All heavy atoms as TSV, in Angstrom:
chain	resi	resn	atom	element	x	y	z
A	1	MET	N	N	15.677	16.815	30.191
A	1	MET	CA	C	14.330	16.270	30.162
A	1	MET	C	C	13.540	16.800	28.967
A	1	MET	O	O	12.829	16.048	28.319
A	1	MET	CB	C	13.635	16.621	31.497
A	1	MET	CG	C	12.275	16.040	31.637
A	1	MET	SD	S	12.376	14.257	31.745
A	1	MET	CE	C	10.722	13.855	32.030
A	2	GLU	N	N	13.684	18.098	28.713
A	2	GLU	CA	C	12.951	18.696	27.599
A	2	GLU	C	C	13.426	18.128	26.260
A	2	GLU	O	O	12.612	17.895	25.352
A	2	GLU	CB	C	13.139	20.217	27.612
A	2	GLU	CG	C	12.302	20.922	26.573
A	2	GLU	CD	C	12.428	22.431	26.677
A	2	GLU	OE1	O	12.657	22.951	27.769
A	2	GLU	OE2	O	12.294	23.064	25.629
A	3	THR	N	N	14.721	17.876	26.138
A	3	THR	CA	C	15.270	17.310	24.904
A	3	THR	C	C	14.717	15.905	24.664
A	3	THR	O	O	14.356	15.551	23.536
A	3	THR	CB	C	16.807	17.264	24.967
A	3	THR	OG1	O	17.292	18.585	25.196
A	3	THR	CG2	C	17.394	16.728	23.685
A	4	ALA	N	N	14.616	15.115	25.716
A	4	ALA	CA	C	14.074	13.764	25.590
A	4	ALA	C	C	12.616	13.796	25.152
A	4	ALA	O	O	12.194	12.983	24.323
A	4	ALA	CB	C	14.215	13.019	26.912
A	5	LEU	N	N	11.845	14.715	25.665
A	5	LEU	CA	C	10.443	14.847	25.262
A	5	LEU	C	C	10.336	15.282	23.798
A	5	LEU	O	O	9.450	14.803	23.072
A	5	LEU	CB	C	9.717	15.831	26.173
A	5	LEU	CG	C	9.455	15.340	27.597
A	5	LEU	CD1	C	8.817	16.459	28.424
A	5	LEU	CD2	C	8.568	14.125	27.601
A	6	ASN	N	N	11.222	16.176	23.372
A	6	ASN	CA	C	11.212	16.609	21.971
A	6	ASN	C	C	11.573	15.463	21.036
A	6	ASN	O	O	10.978	15.304	19.972
A	6	ASN	CB	C	12.175	17.775	21.768
A	6	ASN	CG	C	11.642	19.066	22.358
A	6	ASN	OD1	O	10.437	19.227	22.525
A	6	ASN	ND2	N	12.542	19.981	22.679
A	7	VAL	N	N	12.551	14.647	21.438
A	7	VAL	CA	C	12.927	13.494	20.625
A	7	VAL	C	C	11.778	12.495	20.573
A	7	VAL	O	O	11.447	11.959	19.511
A	7	VAL	CB	C	14.212	12.842	21.189
A	7	VAL	CG1	C	14.468	11.496	20.533
A	7	VAL	CG2	C	15.403	13.771	20.998
A	8	LEU	N	N	11.134	12.240	21.699
A	8	LEU	CA	C	9.992	11.331	21.742
A	8	LEU	C	C	8.853	11.835	20.861
A	8	LEU	O	O	8.249	11.059	20.114
A	8	LEU	CB	C	9.505	11.149	23.180
A	8	LEU	CG	C	8.293	10.242	23.371
A	8	LEU	CD1	C	8.633	8.815	22.950
A	8	LEU	CD2	C	7.818	10.286	24.805
A	9	LEU	N	N	8.591	13.109	20.908
A	9	LEU	CA	C	7.539	13.697	20.075
A	9	LEU	C	C	7.877	13.548	18.594
A	9	LEU	O	O	7.016	13.196	17.780
A	9	LEU	CB	C	7.333	15.169	20.432
A	9	LEU	CG	C	6.241	15.900	19.662
A	9	LEU	CD1	C	4.879	15.261	19.921
A	9	LEU	CD2	C	6.229	17.362	20.031
A	10	ALA	N	N	9.127	13.780	18.224
A	10	ALA	CA	C	9.544	13.644	16.825
A	10	ALA	C	C	9.399	12.198	16.361
A	10	ALA	O	O	8.923	11.929	15.248
A	10	ALA	CB	C	10.985	14.112	16.659
A	11	VAL	N	N	9.791	11.240	17.211
A	11	VAL	CA	C	9.660	9.824	16.867
A	11	VAL	C	C	8.188	9.447	16.700
A	11	VAL	O	O	7.825	8.725	15.766
A	11	VAL	CB	C	10.356	8.940	17.924
A	11	VAL	CG1	C	9.978	7.481	17.763
A	11	VAL	CG2	C	11.857	9.120	17.857
A	12	LEU	N	N	7.334	9.939	17.567
A	12	LEU	CA	C	5.903	9.645	17.458
A	12	LEU	C	C	5.300	10.225	16.180
A	12	LEU	O	O	4.511	9.565	15.506
A	12	LEU	CB	C	5.156	10.169	18.680
A	12	LEU	CG	C	5.355	9.389	19.971
A	12	LEU	CD1	C	4.674	10.105	21.140
A	12	LEU	CD2	C	4.812	7.989	19.834
A	13	ILE	N	N	5.672	11.440	15.846
A	13	ILE	CA	C	5.140	12.078	14.636
A	13	ILE	C	C	5.624	11.342	13.391
A	13	ILE	O	O	4.837	11.012	12.496
A	13	ILE	CB	C	5.528	13.563	14.589
A	13	ILE	CG1	C	4.761	14.335	15.662
A	13	ILE	CG2	C	5.273	14.157	13.207
A	13	ILE	CD1	C	5.219	15.763	15.845
A	14	LEU	N	N	6.922	11.058	13.320
A	14	LEU	CA	C	7.466	10.382	12.137
A	14	LEU	C	C	6.977	8.943	12.037
A	14	LEU	O	O	6.637	8.466	10.953
A	14	LEU	CB	C	8.992	10.432	12.168
A	14	LEU	CG	C	9.605	11.821	12.016
A	14	LEU	CD1	C	11.107	11.768	12.219
A	14	LEU	CD2	C	9.263	12.417	10.674
A	15	GLY	N	N	6.923	8.243	13.151
A	15	GLY	CA	C	6.428	6.868	13.144
A	15	GLY	C	C	4.955	6.791	12.789
A	15	GLY	O	O	4.528	5.923	12.027
A	16	GLY	N	N	4.166	7.716	13.329
A	16	GLY	CA	C	2.738	7.754	13.011
A	16	GLY	C	C	2.488	8.053	11.550
A	16	GLY	O	O	1.622	7.436	10.910
A	17	SER	N	N	3.257	8.975	10.987
A	17	SER	CA	C	3.067	9.293	9.566
A	17	SER	C	C	3.499	8.123	8.680
A	17	SER	O	O	2.882	7.863	7.650
A	17	SER	CB	C	3.820	10.561	9.185
A	17	SER	OG	O	5.209	10.375	9.317
A	18	ALA	N	N	4.541	7.391	9.081
A	18	ALA	CA	C	4.968	6.215	8.308
A	18	ALA	C	C	3.896	5.129	8.343
A	18	ALA	O	O	3.598	4.512	7.320
A	18	ALA	CB	C	6.285	5.674	8.856
A	19	LEU	N	N	3.299	4.904	9.513
A	19	LEU	CA	C	2.229	3.901	9.615
A	19	LEU	C	C	0.997	4.311	8.817
A	19	LEU	O	O	0.383	3.481	8.153
A	19	LEU	CB	C	1.854	3.678	11.075
A	19	LEU	CG	C	2.875	2.911	11.908
A	19	LEU	CD1	C	2.453	2.895	13.381
A	19	LEU	CD2	C	3.045	1.509	11.383
A	20	LEU	N	N	0.641	5.576	8.874
A	20	LEU	CA	C	-0.509	6.077	8.123
A	20	LEU	C	C	-0.277	5.951	6.619
A	20	LEU	O	O	-1.171	5.531	5.876
A	20	LEU	CB	C	-0.799	7.532	8.502
A	20	LEU	CG	C	-2.048	8.142	7.916
A	20	LEU	CD1	C	-3.284	7.414	8.420
A	20	LEU	CD2	C	-2.127	9.610	8.277
A	21	THR	N	N	0.921	6.261	6.161
A	21	THR	CA	C	1.247	6.141	4.741
A	21	THR	C	C	1.192	4.688	4.292
A	21	THR	O	O	0.663	4.372	3.223
A	21	THR	CB	C	2.640	6.729	4.462
A	21	THR	OG1	O	2.635	8.101	4.848
A	21	THR	CG2	C	3.008	6.621	2.997
A	22	HIS	N	N	1.732	3.788	5.111
A	22	HIS	CA	C	1.694	2.355	4.781
A	22	HIS	C	C	0.253	1.862	4.695
A	22	HIS	O	O	-0.108	1.138	3.759
A	22	HIS	CB	C	2.471	1.562	5.828
A	22	HIS	CG	C	2.397	0.086	5.607
A	22	HIS	ND1	N	3.084	-0.539	4.605
A	22	HIS	CD2	C	1.704	-0.874	6.254
A	22	HIS	CE1	C	2.816	-1.828	4.651
A	22	HIS	NE2	N	1.984	-2.061	5.645
A	23	TRP	N	N	-0.569	2.239	5.638
A	23	TRP	CA	C	-1.971	1.830	5.633
A	23	TRP	C	C	-2.682	2.352	4.387
A	23	TRP	O	O	-3.432	1.623	3.734
A	23	TRP	CB	C	-2.674	2.339	6.891
A	23	TRP	CG	C	-4.143	2.103	6.842
A	23	TRP	CD1	C	-4.801	0.958	7.118
A	23	TRP	CD2	C	-5.144	3.051	6.435
A	23	TRP	NE1	N	-6.147	1.123	6.924
A	23	TRP	CE2	C	-6.385	2.406	6.507
A	23	TRP	CE3	C	-5.098	4.386	6.035
A	23	TRP	CZ2	C	-7.565	3.047	6.180
A	23	TRP	CZ3	C	-6.276	5.022	5.710
A	23	TRP	CH2	C	-7.491	4.345	5.785
A	24	PHE	N	N	-2.447	3.619	4.043
A	24	PHE	CA	C	-3.107	4.225	2.891
A	24	PHE	C	C	-2.716	3.517	1.599
A	24	PHE	O	O	-3.573	3.179	0.778
A	24	PHE	CB	C	-2.758	5.713	2.794
A	24	PHE	CG	C	-3.379	6.395	1.615
A	24	PHE	CD1	C	-4.711	6.767	1.643
A	24	PHE	CD2	C	-2.645	6.646	0.470
A	24	PHE	CE1	C	-5.303	7.379	0.553
A	24	PHE	CE2	C	-3.219	7.267	-0.616
A	24	PHE	CZ	C	-4.553	7.634	-0.574
A	25	THR	N	N	-1.412	3.260	1.404
A	25	THR	CA	C	-0.993	2.609	0.170
A	25	THR	C	C	-1.503	1.173	0.106
A	25	THR	O	O	-1.850	0.686	-0.972
A	25	THR	CB	C	0.534	2.626	-0.006
A	25	THR	OG1	O	1.141	2.026	1.128
A	25	THR	CG2	C	1.050	4.024	-0.175
A	26	HIS	N	N	-1.561	0.494	1.243
A	26	HIS	CA	C	-2.089	-0.872	1.255
A	26	HIS	C	C	-3.582	-0.884	0.911
A	26	HIS	O	O	-4.064	-1.798	0.250
A	26	HIS	CB	C	-1.857	-1.503	2.624
A	26	HIS	CG	C	-2.285	-2.930	2.708
A	26	HIS	ND1	N	-1.602	-3.944	2.085
A	26	HIS	CD2	C	-3.333	-3.510	3.323
A	26	HIS	CE1	C	-2.218	-5.081	2.326
A	26	HIS	NE2	N	-3.268	-4.848	3.069
A	27	ALA	N	N	-4.302	0.132	1.345
A	27	ALA	CA	C	-5.739	0.197	1.101
A	27	ALA	C	C	-6.082	0.670	-0.319
A	27	ALA	O	O	-7.108	0.284	-0.861
A	27	ALA	CB	C	-6.400	1.136	2.108
A	28	MET	N	N	-5.216	1.465	-0.929
A	28	MET	CA	C	-5.556	2.092	-2.206
A	28	MET	C	C	-4.869	1.486	-3.425
A	28	MET	O	O	-5.287	1.732	-4.552
A	28	MET	CB	C	-5.220	3.586	-2.159
A	28	MET	CG	C	-5.988	4.343	-1.088
A	28	MET	SD	S	-7.774	4.217	-1.247
A	28	MET	CE	C	-8.044	5.181	-2.697
A	29	TYR	N	N	-3.808	0.709	-3.227
A	29	TYR	CA	C	-3.028	0.213	-4.357
A	29	TYR	C	C	-2.785	-1.286	-4.248
A	29	TYR	O	O	-2.785	-1.849	-3.167
A	29	TYR	CB	C	-1.661	0.911	-4.424
A	29	TYR	CG	C	-1.764	2.386	-4.640
A	29	TYR	CD1	C	-1.637	3.275	-3.583
A	29	TYR	CD2	C	-2.003	2.904	-5.900
A	29	TYR	CE1	C	-1.742	4.638	-3.777
A	29	TYR	CE2	C	-2.106	4.263	-6.108
A	29	TYR	CZ	C	-1.972	5.128	-5.039
A	29	TYR	OH	O	-2.082	6.470	-5.239
A	30	ILE	N	N	-2.573	-1.905	-5.399
A	30	ILE	CA	C	-2.126	-3.296	-5.464
A	30	ILE	C	C	-0.846	-3.327	-6.294
A	30	ILE	O	O	-0.647	-2.489	-7.166
A	30	ILE	CB	C	-3.198	-4.242	-6.052
A	30	ILE	CG1	C	-3.732	-3.727	-7.377
A	30	ILE	CG2	C	-4.309	-4.478	-5.067
A	30	ILE	CD1	C	-4.728	-4.648	-8.039
A	31	ARG	N	N	0.004	-4.288	-6.007
A	31	ARG	CA	C	1.286	-4.396	-6.698
A	31	ARG	C	C	1.245	-5.581	-7.662
A	31	ARG	O	O	0.861	-6.679	-7.289
A	31	ARG	CB	C	2.401	-4.584	-5.683
A	31	ARG	CG	C	3.785	-4.566	-6.283
A	31	ARG	CD	C	4.861	-4.630	-5.233
A	31	ARG	NE	N	4.847	-3.497	-4.328
A	31	ARG	CZ	C	5.478	-2.349	-4.553
A	31	ARG	NH1	N	6.154	-2.185	-5.656
A	31	ARG	NH2	N	5.420	-1.379	-3.667
A	32	CYS	N	N	1.669	-5.346	-8.884
A	32	CYS	CA	C	1.722	-6.391	-9.899
A	32	CYS	C	C	2.825	-7.381	-9.543
A	32	CYS	O	O	3.948	-6.986	-9.215
A	32	CYS	CB	C	1.989	-5.769	-11.270
A	32	CYS	SG	S	2.167	-6.982	-12.598
A	33	ARG	N	N	2.509	-8.679	-9.623
A	33	ARG	CA	C	3.526	-9.691	-9.330
A	33	ARG	C	C	4.549	-9.826	-10.447
A	33	ARG	O	O	5.663	-10.265	-10.209
A	33	ARG	CB	C	2.874	-11.044	-9.092
A	33	ARG	CG	C	2.221	-11.138	-7.767
A	33	ARG	CD	C	1.832	-12.574	-7.498
A	33	ARG	NE	N	0.989	-12.632	-6.321
A	33	ARG	CZ	C	1.327	-13.293	-5.234
A	33	ARG	NH1	N	2.439	-13.957	-5.197
A	33	ARG	NH2	N	0.528	-13.292	-4.213
A	34	ASN	N	N	4.178	-9.451	-11.656
A	34	ASN	CA	C	5.113	-9.583	-12.776
A	34	ASN	C	C	6.185	-8.513	-12.765
A	34	ASN	O	O	7.368	-8.816	-12.905
A	34	ASN	CB	C	4.371	-9.537	-14.113
A	34	ASN	CG	C	3.521	-10.757	-14.320
A	34	ASN	OD1	O	3.791	-11.807	-13.769
A	34	ASN	ND2	N	2.476	-10.615	-15.104
A	35	CYS	N	N	5.788	-7.248	-12.605
A	35	CYS	CA	C	6.767	-6.160	-12.730
A	35	CYS	C	C	6.923	-5.330	-11.458
A	35	CYS	O	O	7.844	-4.523	-11.373
A	35	CYS	CB	C	6.397	-5.261	-13.897
A	35	CYS	SG	S	4.863	-4.349	-13.678
A	36	GLY	N	N	6.025	-5.497	-10.482
A	36	GLY	CA	C	6.147	-4.760	-9.226
A	36	GLY	C	C	5.573	-3.356	-9.237
A	36	GLY	O	O	5.729	-2.619	-8.273
A	37	THR	N	N	4.909	-2.963	-10.302
A	37	THR	CA	C	4.332	-1.632	-10.407
A	37	THR	C	C	3.129	-1.496	-9.483
A	37	THR	O	O	2.302	-2.407	-9.396
A	37	THR	CB	C	3.891	-1.355	-11.858
A	37	THR	OG1	O	5.003	-1.517	-12.717
A	37	THR	CG2	C	3.312	0.036	-12.018
A	38	LEU	N	N	3.013	-0.349	-8.791
A	38	LEU	CA	C	1.822	-0.070	-7.990
A	38	LEU	C	C	0.706	0.378	-8.917
A	38	LEU	O	O	0.912	1.229	-9.782
A	38	LEU	CB	C	2.100	1.025	-6.964
A	38	LEU	CG	C	2.891	0.614	-5.746
A	38	LEU	CD1	C	3.157	1.840	-4.870
A	38	LEU	CD2	C	2.174	-0.441	-4.949
A	39	ASN	N	N	-0.470	-0.192	-8.729
A	39	ASN	CA	C	-1.639	0.128	-9.548
A	39	ASN	C	C	-2.802	0.461	-8.631
A	39	ASN	O	O	-2.929	-0.108	-7.547
A	39	ASN	CB	C	-2.027	-1.087	-10.399
A	39	ASN	CG	C	-0.978	-1.435	-11.412
A	39	ASN	OD1	O	-0.898	-0.819	-12.452
A	39	ASN	ND2	N	-0.158	-2.424	-11.099
A	40	ALA	N	N	-3.663	1.365	-9.074
A	40	ALA	CA	C	-4.877	1.677	-8.327
A	40	ALA	C	C	-5.748	0.429	-8.262
A	40	ALA	O	O	-5.752	-0.389	-9.187
A	40	ALA	CB	C	-5.639	2.819	-9.004
A	41	ARG	N	N	-6.461	0.249	-7.171
A	41	ARG	CA	C	-7.292	-0.948	-6.989
A	41	ARG	C	C	-8.361	-1.092	-8.064
A	41	ARG	O	O	-8.796	-2.193	-8.349
A	41	ARG	CB	C	-7.969	-0.920	-5.621
A	41	ARG	CG	C	-7.006	-1.183	-4.525
A	41	ARG	CD	C	-7.649	-2.056	-3.470
A	41	ARG	NE	N	-6.647	-2.381	-2.487
A	41	ARG	CZ	C	-6.084	-3.579	-2.400
A	41	ARG	NH1	N	-6.442	-4.515	-3.207
A	41	ARG	NH2	N	-5.173	-3.812	-1.497
A	42	ARG	N	N	-8.790	-0.012	-8.662
A	42	ARG	CA	C	-9.853	-0.093	-9.673
A	42	ARG	C	C	-9.358	-0.659	-10.997
A	42	ARG	O	O	-10.148	-1.040	-11.843
A	42	ARG	CB	C	-10.470	1.287	-9.890
A	42	ARG	CG	C	-9.552	2.256	-10.587
A	42	ARG	CD	C	-10.219	3.603	-10.832
A	42	ARG	NE	N	-9.332	4.472	-11.547
A	42	ARG	CZ	C	-8.413	5.241	-10.997
A	42	ARG	NH1	N	-8.284	5.253	-9.686
A	42	ARG	NH2	N	-7.636	6.007	-11.726
A	43	ARG	N	N	-8.043	-0.732	-11.200
A	43	ARG	CA	C	-7.495	-1.235	-12.465
A	43	ARG	C	C	-7.647	-2.738	-12.561
A	43	ARG	O	O	-7.551	-3.454	-11.572
A	43	ARG	CB	C	-6.027	-0.854	-12.592
A	43	ARG	CG	C	-5.807	0.640	-12.690
A	43	ARG	CD	C	-4.366	0.951	-12.973
A	43	ARG	NE	N	-3.992	0.528	-14.302
A	43	ARG	CZ	C	-3.970	1.334	-15.364
A	43	ARG	NH1	N	-4.303	2.598	-15.228
A	43	ARG	NH2	N	-3.625	0.874	-16.539
A	44	THR	N	N	-7.884	-3.216	-13.766
A	44	THR	CA	C	-7.977	-4.654	-14.003
A	44	THR	C	C	-6.696	-5.197	-14.622
A	44	THR	O	O	-6.434	-6.387	-14.547
A	44	THR	CB	C	-9.163	-4.984	-14.931
A	44	THR	OG1	O	-8.999	-4.275	-16.153
A	44	THR	CG2	C	-10.481	-4.605	-14.266
A	45	HIS	N	N	-5.898	-4.312	-15.249
A	45	HIS	CA	C	-4.637	-4.703	-15.868
A	45	HIS	C	C	-3.545	-3.739	-15.405
A	45	HIS	O	O	-3.794	-2.559	-15.181
A	45	HIS	CB	C	-4.740	-4.669	-17.395
A	45	HIS	CG	C	-5.597	-5.756	-17.930
A	45	HIS	ND1	N	-6.978	-5.678	-17.923
A	45	HIS	CD2	C	-5.295	-6.958	-18.454
A	45	HIS	CE1	C	-7.478	-6.778	-18.435
A	45	HIS	NE2	N	-6.467	-7.582	-18.766
A	46	CYS	N	N	-2.340	-4.253	-15.295
A	46	CYS	CA	C	-1.193	-3.467	-14.841
A	46	CYS	C	C	-0.898	-2.349	-15.830
A	46	CYS	O	O	-0.898	-2.564	-17.042
A	46	CYS	CB	C	0.025	-4.371	-14.684
A	46	CYS	SG	S	1.528	-3.495	-14.211
A	47	ARG	N	N	-0.599	-1.174	-15.316
A	47	ARG	CA	C	-0.269	-0.058	-16.192
A	47	ARG	C	C	1.154	-0.151	-16.721
A	47	ARG	O	O	1.520	0.537	-17.664
A	47	ARG	CB	C	-0.488	1.275	-15.490
A	47	ARG	CG	C	0.362	1.491	-14.279
A	47	ARG	CD	C	-0.034	2.783	-13.554
A	47	ARG	NE	N	0.704	2.918	-12.323
A	47	ARG	CZ	C	1.846	3.584	-12.214
A	47	ARG	NH1	N	2.352	4.185	-13.266
A	47	ARG	NH2	N	2.473	3.654	-11.066
A	48	GLY	N	N	1.981	-1.010	-16.128
A	48	GLY	CA	C	3.363	-1.169	-16.571
A	48	GLY	C	C	3.542	-2.264	-17.597
A	48	GLY	O	O	4.177	-2.077	-18.637
A	49	CYS	N	N	2.970	-3.451	-17.313
A	49	CYS	CA	C	3.203	-4.597	-18.205
A	49	CYS	C	C	1.917	-5.151	-18.819
A	49	CYS	O	O	1.964	-6.120	-19.560
A	49	CYS	CB	C	3.927	-5.710	-17.446
A	49	CYS	SG	S	2.954	-6.475	-16.131
A	50	SER	N	N	0.776	-4.578	-18.497
A	50	SER	CA	C	-0.537	-4.947	-19.050
A	50	SER	C	C	-1.002	-6.342	-18.679
A	50	SER	O	O	-1.915	-6.876	-19.294
A	50	SER	CB	C	-0.559	-4.801	-20.571
A	50	SER	OG	O	-0.295	-3.467	-20.930
A	51	SER	N	N	-0.424	-6.966	-17.659
A	51	SER	CA	C	-0.906	-8.278	-17.237
A	51	SER	C	C	-2.140	-8.098	-16.352
A	51	SER	O	O	-2.302	-7.075	-15.687
A	51	SER	CB	C	0.182	-9.045	-16.492
A	51	SER	OG	O	0.476	-8.406	-15.281
A	52	PRO	N	N	-3.041	-9.083	-16.324
A	52	PRO	CA	C	-4.237	-8.983	-15.484
A	52	PRO	C	C	-3.851	-8.917	-14.002
A	52	PRO	O	O	-2.902	-9.561	-13.570
A	52	PRO	CB	C	-5.005	-10.268	-15.772
A	52	PRO	CG	C	-4.364	-10.886	-16.949
A	52	PRO	CD	C	-3.011	-10.310	-17.107
A	53	LEU	N	N	-4.608	-8.155	-13.228
A	53	LEU	CA	C	-4.275	-7.949	-11.824
A	53	LEU	C	C	-5.128	-8.741	-10.856
A	53	LEU	O	O	-4.830	-8.760	-9.683
A	53	LEU	CB	C	-4.399	-6.463	-11.457
A	53	LEU	CG	C	-3.347	-5.557	-12.048
A	53	LEU	CD1	C	-3.685	-4.108	-11.750
A	53	LEU	CD2	C	-1.981	-5.902	-11.516
A	54	GLY	N	N	-6.186	-9.395	-11.278
A	54	GLY	CA	C	-7.090	-10.100	-10.375
A	54	GLY	C	C	-6.386	-10.937	-9.332
A	54	GLY	O	O	-6.152	-10.522	-8.216
A	55	LYS	N	N	-6.006	-12.165	-9.646
A	55	LYS	CA	C	-5.317	-13.045	-8.715
A	55	LYS	C	C	-3.814	-12.847	-8.794
A	55	LYS	O	O	-3.059	-13.506	-8.099
A	55	LYS	CB	C	-5.662	-14.499	-9.015
A	55	LYS	CG	C	-7.099	-14.818	-8.731
A	55	LYS	CD	C	-7.394	-16.262	-8.985
A	55	LYS	CE	C	-8.855	-16.545	-8.695
A	55	LYS	NZ	N	-9.193	-17.925	-8.916
A	56	ASN	N	N	-3.381	-11.913	-9.628
A	56	ASN	CA	C	-1.966	-11.676	-9.871
A	56	ASN	C	C	-1.411	-10.588	-8.964
A	56	ASN	O	O	-0.315	-10.130	-9.163
A	56	ASN	CB	C	-1.799	-11.271	-11.335
A	56	ASN	CG	C	-0.359	-11.182	-11.734
A	56	ASN	OD1	O	0.484	-11.845	-11.163
A	56	ASN	ND2	N	-0.080	-10.346	-12.704
A	57	SER	N	N	-2.167	-10.166	-7.974
A	57	SER	CA	C	-1.738	-9.029	-7.168
A	57	SER	C	C	-1.281	-9.462	-5.786
A	57	SER	O	O	-1.733	-10.452	-5.248
A	57	SER	CB	C	-2.884	-8.032	-7.043
A	57	SER	OG	O	-3.962	-8.651	-6.414
A	58	ARG	N	N	-0.386	-8.680	-5.211
A	58	ARG	CA	C	0.057	-8.894	-3.830
A	58	ARG	C	C	-0.739	-7.985	-2.925
A	58	ARG	O	O	-1.276	-6.987	-3.340
A	58	ARG	CB	C	1.533	-8.533	-3.695
A	58	ARG	CG	C	2.427	-9.622	-4.162
A	58	ARG	CD	C	3.834	-9.274	-3.837
A	58	ARG	NE	N	4.525	-9.177	-5.120
A	58	ARG	CZ	C	5.666	-8.591	-5.311
A	58	ARG	NH1	N	6.285	-8.029	-4.322
A	58	ARG	NH2	N	6.206	-8.560	-6.490
A	59	GLY	N	N	-0.775	-8.296	-1.668
A	59	GLY	CA	C	-1.518	-7.492	-0.710
A	59	GLY	C	C	-2.723	-8.254	-0.233
A	59	GLY	O	O	-2.627	-9.433	0.073
A	60	THR	N	N	-3.886	-7.620	-0.216
A	60	THR	CA	C	-5.076	-8.289	0.270
A	60	THR	C	C	-5.628	-9.270	-0.753
A	60	THR	O	O	-6.425	-10.115	-0.403
A	60	THR	CB	C	-6.182	-7.275	0.602
A	60	THR	OG1	O	-6.523	-6.570	-0.584
A	60	THR	CG2	C	-5.736	-6.320	1.686
A	61	GLY	N	N	-5.234	-9.146	-2.001
A	61	GLY	CA	C	-5.709	-10.053	-3.031
A	61	GLY	C	C	-7.102	-9.715	-3.511
A	61	GLY	O	O	-7.702	-10.461	-4.252
A	62	ARG	N	N	-7.623	-8.566	-3.102
A	62	ARG	CA	C	-8.970	-8.192	-3.520
A	62	ARG	C	C	-8.901	-7.089	-4.550
A	62	ARG	O	O	-8.112	-6.178	-4.454
A	62	ARG	CB	C	-9.779	-7.688	-2.333
A	62	ARG	CG	C	-10.143	-8.764	-1.373
A	62	ARG	CD	C	-11.068	-8.243	-0.328
A	62	ARG	NE	N	-10.407	-7.160	0.380
A	62	ARG	CZ	C	-11.015	-6.362	1.226
A	62	ARG	NH1	N	-12.276	-6.510	1.483
A	62	ARG	NH2	N	-10.360	-5.406	1.847
A	63	THR	N	N	-9.740	-7.191	-5.552
A	63	THR	CA	C	-9.984	-6.091	-6.464
A	63	THR	C	C	-11.479	-5.857	-6.457
A	63	THR	O	O	-12.247	-6.685	-5.977
A	63	THR	CB	C	-9.494	-6.406	-7.902
A	63	THR	OG1	O	-10.123	-7.599	-8.340
A	63	THR	CG2	C	-7.986	-6.555	-7.954
A	64	GLU	N	N	-11.886	-4.758	-6.971
A	64	GLU	CA	C	-13.297	-4.388	-6.923
A	64	GLU	C	C	-14.158	-5.450	-7.593
A	64	GLU	O	O	-13.877	-5.872	-8.707
A	64	GLU	CB	C	-13.492	-3.045	-7.620
A	64	GLU	CG	C	-14.762	-2.348	-7.238
A	64	GLU	CD	C	-14.750	-0.935	-7.750
A	64	GLU	OE1	O	-13.903	-0.160	-7.325
A	64	GLU	OE2	O	-15.606	-0.628	-8.592
A	65	GLY	N	N	-15.174	-5.917	-6.909
A	65	GLY	CA	C	-16.104	-6.877	-7.466
A	65	GLY	C	C	-15.704	-8.336	-7.264
A	65	GLY	O	O	-16.405	-9.216	-7.706
A	66	GLN	N	N	-14.589	-8.588	-6.622
A	66	GLN	CA	C	-14.171	-9.981	-6.395
A	66	GLN	C	C	-14.109	-10.259	-4.901
A	66	GLN	O	O	-13.828	-9.383	-4.110
A	66	GLN	CB	C	-12.779	-10.222	-6.978
A	66	GLN	CG	C	-12.744	-10.203	-8.466
A	66	GLN	CD	C	-11.346	-10.508	-8.954
A	66	GLN	OE1	O	-10.387	-10.365	-8.224
A	66	GLN	NE2	N	-11.252	-10.920	-10.206
A	67	ARG	N	N	-14.367	-11.521	-4.557
A	67	ARG	CA	C	-14.235	-11.939	-3.161
A	67	ARG	C	C	-12.823	-12.434	-2.915
A	67	ARG	O	O	-12.201	-12.976	-3.823
A	67	ARG	CB	C	-15.235	-13.051	-2.844
A	67	ARG	CG	C	-16.631	-12.531	-2.705
A	67	ARG	CD	C	-17.479	-13.560	-2.031
A	67	ARG	NE	N	-18.086	-14.388	-3.060
A	67	ARG	CZ	C	-18.460	-15.632	-2.891
A	67	ARG	NH1	N	-18.298	-16.221	-1.761
A	67	ARG	NH2	N	-19.011	-16.314	-3.840
A	68	PRO	N	N	-12.304	-12.284	-1.692
A	68	PRO	CA	C	-10.976	-12.820	-1.419
A	68	PRO	C	C	-10.957	-14.329	-1.507
A	68	PRO	O	O	-11.945	-14.991	-1.226
A	68	PRO	CB	C	-10.682	-12.352	0.005
A	68	PRO	CG	C	-11.952	-11.831	0.557
A	68	PRO	CD	C	-12.912	-11.625	-0.559
A	69	ASP	N	N	-9.836	-14.907	-1.908
A	69	ASP	CA	C	-9.703	-16.369	-2.053
A	69	ASP	C	C	-9.507	-17.034	-0.720
A	69	ASP	O	O	-8.957	-16.577	0.185
A	69	ASP	CB	C	-8.544	-16.709	-2.974
A	69	ASP	CG	C	-8.812	-16.223	-4.388
A	69	ASP	OD1	O	-9.976	-16.099	-4.763
A	69	ASP	OD2	O	-7.822	-16.002	-5.096
C-alpha cells in the first residue's frame, strides 16, 4: 500500500510539473512558423530567421499590442 501511494505521489508531482511547464511556455513564448524557434512574446521578429512574428506565430496568435484574429 505504501509503495502504491509513493508511486501515485511521484506521478502527481511529475505530471503537475509537466503541466505547469507547458502552461508557462505557452504563456511566455511564441513559435515561428518558418523555422520553429521559440521567441519571447515581446519580439516582433524571429531571432532565428528574422521573419515577422505577428500573424506568423503558432499558439494563441497574440503578440503585445495586437488583438487575436
